[in-house]
C-alpha positions in Angstrom: -12.3 21.7 51.3 -16.0 21.8 52.4 -18.2 23.8 50.1 -21.5 25.5 50.3 -23.5 27.6 47.9 -26.4 29.6 49.2 -28.5 30.4 46.1 -29.5 34.0 45.7 -30.7 33.4 42.2 -31.0 30.7 39.5 -27.7 29.3 38.1 -27.2 28.3 34.6 -24.7 25.5 34.5 -25.0 23.0 31.8 -23.1 19.9 31.0 -25.0 18.5 28.1 -24.7 14.9 27.1 -27.0 14.0 24.1 -25.8 10.4 24.3 -24.6 8.1 27.0 -20.9 7.1 26.9 -21.8 3.4 26.1 -23.8 4.6 23.0 -20.6 6.1 21.5 -18.7 3.6 19.5 -15.6 3.8 17.3 -17.9 3.3 14.3 -20.0 6.3 15.3 -17.6 8.6 17.3 -18.9 11.8 18.8 -16.9 15.0 18.9 -16.9 16.5 22.4 -16.7 20.3 22.9 -16.5 22.7 25.8 -16.1 26.3 26.5 -15.3 28.1 29.8 -15.8 31.8 30.2 -13.1 34.3 31.1 -13.8 36.8 33.9 -13.3 40.3 35.1 -12.7 41.0 38.7 -14.2 44.2 40.2 -12.9 44.1 43.8 -11.4 41.9 46.4 -8.6 40.3 44.3 -5.8 39.3 46.5 -8.0 38.4 49.5 -8.5 35.0 47.8 -4.8 34.3 47.8 -3.6 32.0 50.7 -2.8 32.5 53.5 -5.2 35.5 53.7 -8.5 33.5 53.4 -7.5 31.3 56.4 -6.4 34.2 58.6 -8.9 36.9 57.8 -11.4 35.6 55.2 -11.5 36.9 51.7 -14.3 38.3 49.5 -14.3 38.9 45.8 -16.9 40.4 43.4 -16.5 39.3 39.7 -18.4 38.4 36.6 -17.7 36.3 33.6 -17.7 37.8 30.1 -18.5 36.5 26.6 -15.0 35.5 25.9 -14.0 31.9 26.3 -11.5 29.1 26.4 -12.6 26.6 23.8 -11.7 22.9 23.8 -12.5 20.0 21.4 -12.0 16.3 22.0 -12.1 13.6 19.4 -11.8 9.9 20.4 -9.2 7.7 18.8 -8.6 4.0 19.0 -4.8 3.6 19.3 -4.4 4.4 23.0 -2.7 7.7 22.3 -3.6 11.1 23.7 -2.5 14.3 21.9 -2.9 17.8 23.3 -2.6 20.7 20.9 -2.6 24.4 22.0 -3.2 27.0 19.3 -2.1 29.7 21.7 1.2 28.2 22.5 1.7 26.6 19.0 2.7 23.4 20.7 1.6 19.7 20.7 2.3 16.9 23.1 1.6 13.2 22.7 1.5 10.3 25.3 -0.1 7.0 25.9 -3.3 7.0 27.8 -2.0 4.3 30.1 1.4 5.9 30.7 2.3 8.2 33.6 1.9 11.8 32.6 5.2 13.7 32.8 5.0 17.3 33.8 8.0 18.8 32.0 6.9 22.4 31.3 5.2 21.5 28.0 1.4 22.1 28.3 1.5 21.0 31.9 -1.9 22.6 32.8 -4.0 20.4 30.4 -1.8 17.4 31.0 -2.3 17.6 34.8 -6.0 18.1 34.3 -6.2 15.0 32.1 -4.3 13.0 34.7 -6.6 14.2 37.5 -9.7 13.2 35.6 -8.4 9.8 34.7 -8.3 9.2 38.5 -12.0 10.2 39.0 -14.1 7.4 40.6 -16.3 5.9 37.9 -14.4 7.3 35.0 -14.7 4.8 32.0 -11.5 3.5 30.4 -10.4 5.6 27.4 -8.8 4.3 24.2 -7.2 7.7 23.6 -8.2 11.0 22.2 -7.1 14.2 20.5 -7.6 17.4 22.5 -7.5 20.9 20.8 -7.4 24.1 22.9 -7.8 27.7 22.1 -8.2 30.7 24.4 -9.7 34.1 23.9 -6.9 35.7 25.9 -3.2 34.9 26.6 -2.0 33.6 29.9 -1.2 36.4 32.3 -3.8 38.7 30.7 -5.7 39.2 33.9 -8.9 37.5 32.6 -8.4 34.1 34.4 -7.6 32.3 31.1 -5.2 29.7 32.7 -7.9 28.6 35.2 -10.5 28.6 32.5 -8.3 26.2 30.5 -8.1 23.8 33.5 -11.9 24.0 34.1 -12.7 23.4 30.5 -10.3 20.4 30.2 -11.6 18.8 33.4 -15.2 19.2 32.3 -14.6 18.0 28.8 -12.5 14.9 29.5 -14.8 14.0 32.5 -17.8 14.1 30.1 -16.0 12.0 27.6 -15.2 9.4 30.3 -18.8 9.4 31.6 -18.4 11.6 34.7 -20.2 14.8 35.2 -19.0 16.8 38.2 -20.9 19.9 39.4 -19.5 23.4 39.4 -18.3 23.3 43.0 -16.4 20.1 42.4 -15.0 21.3 39.1 -13.7 24.5 40.8 -12.3 22.7 43.8 -10.4 20.2 41.7 -9.1 22.9 39.4 -7.9 25.0 42.3 -6.2 22.1 44.0 -4.5 21.1 40.7 -3.1 24.6 40.0 -2.2 25.7 43.5 -1.1 22.5 45.1 -0.3 19.9 42.5 1.5 22.3 40.2 2.5 24.9 42.8 1.4 27.9 40.7 0.9 30.9 42.9 -2.4 32.6 42.8 -5.9 32.9 44.2 -9.0 30.8 44.1 -11.6 33.1 42.4 -10.8 32.2 38.8 -11.7 28.5 39.0 -15.1 29.3 40.6 -15.8 32.1 38.1 -15.2 29.8 35.1 -17.2 26.9 36.7 -20.3 29.0 37.8 -20.4 31.9 35.3 -22.4 35.1 35.8 -22.1 37.8 38.5 -20.9 36.2 41.7 -19.9 37.4 45.2 -17.5 34.8 46.6 -16.3 34.4 50.2 -13.1 32.5 50.9 -12.4 30.8 54.3 -9.9 28.4 55.7 -11.8 25.3 54.7 -14.6 26.4 52.4 -15.5 28.7 49.5 -19.0 30.1 49.4 -20.4 31.3 46.1 -23.3 33.8 46.1 -24.8 34.1 42.6 -26.2 37.7 42.3 -29.5 38.7 40.8 -28.4 41.7 38.8 -31.3 43.3 36.9 -31.0 43.0 33.1 -31.2 46.8 32.8 -28.2 47.2 35.1 -26.2 44.6 33.1 -27.1 46.4 29.9 -26.1 49.8 31.4 -22.7 48.4 32.5 -22.1 47.0 29.0 -23.1 50.4 27.6 -20.7 52.2 29.8 -17.7 49.9 30.2 -14.5 49.3 28.2 -11.9 46.6 28.2 -8.4 47.5 27.3 -5.3 45.3 26.8 -2.0 46.8 27.8 -0.1 44.6 25.3 2.0 42.9 28.1 1.3 40.1 30.5 2.6 39.6 34.0 3.5 35.9 34.0 7.1 36.4 35.2 6.6 39.4 37.4 6.2 37.5 40.7 3.5 40.0 41.8 1.5 37.5 43.8 4.6 36.2 45.6 5.5 39.8 46.5 2.0 40.5 47.8 2.0 37.3 50.0 5.5 38.2 51.3 4.3 41.6 52.3 1.2 40.3 54.0 3.1 37.6 55.9 5.7 40.1 56.9 3.0 42.3 58.5 3.5 45.2 56.2 0.9 47.8 57.1 0.1 49.2 53.7 -0.5 45.7 52.2 -2.6 44.5 55.0 -4.8 47.6 55.2 -5.2 47.5 51.4 -6.4 43.8 51.5 -8.9 44.7 54.2 -10.1 47.7 52.2 -10.5 45.5 49.2 -13.0 43.3 51.1 -15.0 46.3 52.2 -15.1 47.7 48.6 -16.2 44.3 47.3 -19.2 44.4 49.7 -20.0 48.0 48.7 -19.8 47.2 45.0 -22.1 44.3 45.4 -24.7 46.5 47.1 -24.3 49.1 44.3 -25.0 46.4 41.7 -28.1 45.1 43.4 -29.4 48.7 43.9 -28.8 49.5 40.2 -26.3 52.3 41.1 -23.9 52.2 38.1 -22.4 55.6 38.9 -21.6 54.5 42.4 -20.3 51.2 41.1 -17.9 53.1 38.8 -16.6 55.3 41.6 -16.0 52.3 43.8 -14.0 50.6 41.0 -11.6 53.5 41.2 -11.3 53.1 45.0 -10.6 49.4 44.4 -7.7 50.3 42.2 -6.3 52.8 44.6 -6.3 50.2 47.3 -4.9 47.5 45.0 -1.9 49.6 44.2 -0.9 49.5 47.9 -0.7 45.8 48.0 2.6 45.6 46.0 4.7 48.1 44.2 4.8 45.8 41.2 1.1 46.0 40.5 1.1 49.4 38.7 3.3 50.4 35.8 3.9 53.8 34.2 1.6 52.8 31.3 -1.2 51.6 33.6 -1.0 54.8 35.8 -1.0 57.0 32.7 -4.0 55.1 31.3 -6.0 55.5 34.5 -5.1 59.2 34.7 -6.0 59.9 31.0 -9.3 58.0 31.3 -10.4 59.8 34.5 -9.6 63.2 32.9 -11.7 62.4 29.8 -14.9 60.9 31.3 -14.1 57.6 33.2 -15.8 57.2 36.5 -13.3 54.5 37.6 -10.7 52.2 36.3 -8.5 49.3 37.4 -6.5 46.4 36.3 -8.5 43.1 36.3 -6.0 40.6 37.6 -2.8 40.5 39.5 -1.4 43.7 37.8 1.8 44.6 36.1 0.1 44.3 32.7 -2.8 42.4 31.2 -6.2 43.9 30.8 -7.8 46.9 32.4 -11.5 47.8 32.8 -13.1 51.2 32.7 -16.5 52.5 33.8 -17.3 55.7 31.9 -20.0 58.2 31.4 -21.6 56.8 28.2 -21.5 60.1 26.3 -17.7 60.2 27.0 -16.9 56.5 26.5 -15.8 57.0 22.9 -13.5 59.8 24.0 -11.9 57.6 26.6 -11.5 54.9 24.1 -9.8 57.2 21.6 -7.3 58.4 24.3 -6.5 54.9 25.4 -5.8 53.8 21.8 -3.5 56.8 21.5 -1.5 55.4 24.4 -1.2 52.1 22.5 -3.8 50.1 24.3 -6.1 47.7 22.5 -9.6 48.8 23.4 -12.9 46.9 23.0 -16.4 46.6 24.1 -17.7 43.4 25.7 -20.8 41.7 27.1 -21.3 39.7 30.2 -21.8 35.9 30.2 -24.4 34.1 32.3 -23.1 30.6 31.8 -20.3 28.8 33.4 -18.4 26.0 31.7 -20.5 24.1 29.2 -20.0 20.8 27.4 -21.8 19.3 24.5 -21.4 16.6 21.8 -21.8 16.6 18.0 -21.5 13.8 15.5 -17.8 13.2 14.8 
């Protein structure tokens, strides 16, 4: 997949390495750490899911938030790799020289490790312990699974003396999830976690183009002032929403196809609203994005989601939508600030977990500390 990245503004992408790999010895081991941001998707979700990008070209507007997947790696000298996930309460162990078996137990990090071990120039490893923790569960609509993959690739690569850039990280992560593991989904999450910040992304048959957006600080602060993030308490891992969406598009279903095309148009309009500092317009367009998203599959909305949107709009929200495939997970709301607390109260009454949040400028970051 050929990749280009026209720069509309400066990117902050750091892979810090205070010492060279050869300077790290078993007598003085370094602990390696990484974090990759989660994201919220404003519009265009679904147009990044194959085969739509190859046939009509996709477009997504999203931003990362200050919630993260965290990873820690500690070298060991016995040739064993352990992977422990706090979120799943599970641990797997295998020899660093052994073929990695994908058996349904922490397959995402295991596959990421296997891919990095095949990177050209990767130094031989004597083993390590890998510890993972995410700020959101899988299927929560915040791109956490892809953020795990990006964080593990960046962290293990740094440990082995390889430092891929954000485009390569995202491309490898996307290929791993969608092709190696056959997990259905789009391509936006890997690029969001790799680049960080506000991005407008275009998806084509053979390339992904990431346009970093120069959103004024005052506009970012206003969005943070006016927005809410709400968790429905359920995830959509087993709902097969993406498969249903693809089936409808490939079958030529009119509603689904028109909704996908409208999503692209709204993503462009929301980008312009952001760059023009038009937060009220941005909020209204968020509502339009949700109305079109509902048409893509009848599995996207649930009675709770529909009720939450209706209640929020009646009490001062300008727009609301699910951020992710749908069927559960997280929702975002743009409100009139003076009414935001009322919207929050009403959503809590419905049983949603409501929180404020801030945006993140950085993509995946790695660093080292004395072990």
